Phi, psi and omega in degrees: 000094171312132167227143186190202184214121165258143167259136183255126172219168176299120187290349184264307183248004168067018171305128173294131182253310186196167168244140178239115178266116191234156157214149189209158180196148168286155187206184187299327184271344184155270188206139173234141176226134174226138175211165170235139183250137176246149172284167171313331178275356181098005187268144174300140181214005173159183181207160174227133174216112183235127177241136172250145174283182183288347173271350178098004180282138180287107171272341171202134172220135181221113173250139167235141175189135178055028184089341181282157179217144175232135167234133183211168173196163164296094184218111182057059193090238175233140180224139179213163169235128182250127185241138186274171185301332178290336188081003184278334186236127169235128186244124177266146176226146171219141179214148176279087186226168182271318181200194178258160171209173186174187183280356178284140177295348180299324187293327184285322171295322184291322183286325178296323179292329181286322194267334176048046177295161171230161180299339180270354178294146169283159176305138180240136180273142180227146173248130178226156173251120184267139179248111197268141182281153008259359186247018170055044175292138180272139181213133182268137182229141171249130183231163177235139180231130177218140182269108188281316173200165184224115182231147184255132178238136188281130175233176181298331181259014183110193186282141179239123177268129187240136176249125176258122184250144166255113186253134176242131165288109190287345178271348177229351189070358177297136185235146166212167184259143171239130184242119196234142167230104186067238172241048177225135179269119176285320182197141175196161175311123182073013184225128172230133168272118186269314180226151174208118190274340182205158180307151168304145175290155188250129183271139176290000000 
């Protein structure tokens, strides 16, 4: 069960945004990721709890940020309920999309589990509902994912297989690289892996 800490920053000007303290592991249902976020000053600022089934579909999602809450799952596409900080208003949403995304590294792992790409695969288009910080506002985005290469690196704990993905935003054409080992993001725009207590879990 990997445990560690990601630092999150603005990918354009590198302003520190948060630290995400996480643990994750494969399980009977598929994979689960749980994290707590703190501000650069150390104050609690939110949480992420996502469970995927064995096919990579989100069967449970719960996000908290700035008093807002989102609960969601894959149902008729994806369905969610977003609740305001007062708890007085709950707004339901549904989109014919494949899964969710957001600023947490967990969503990058979730997308790769859903797509199951190989280096010989062609680029695959995916529609996601993104929950944007700081108020978890939903926005539908279309992306293209391609697995460019898969390399094994020697470490103190044996070989570590690292996948390099190219992600393209289909509305702007902007491209960026994402490096993932098992269920841990090694590097991506706005994300740095700062600490890792144990090796990434290997998916079958």
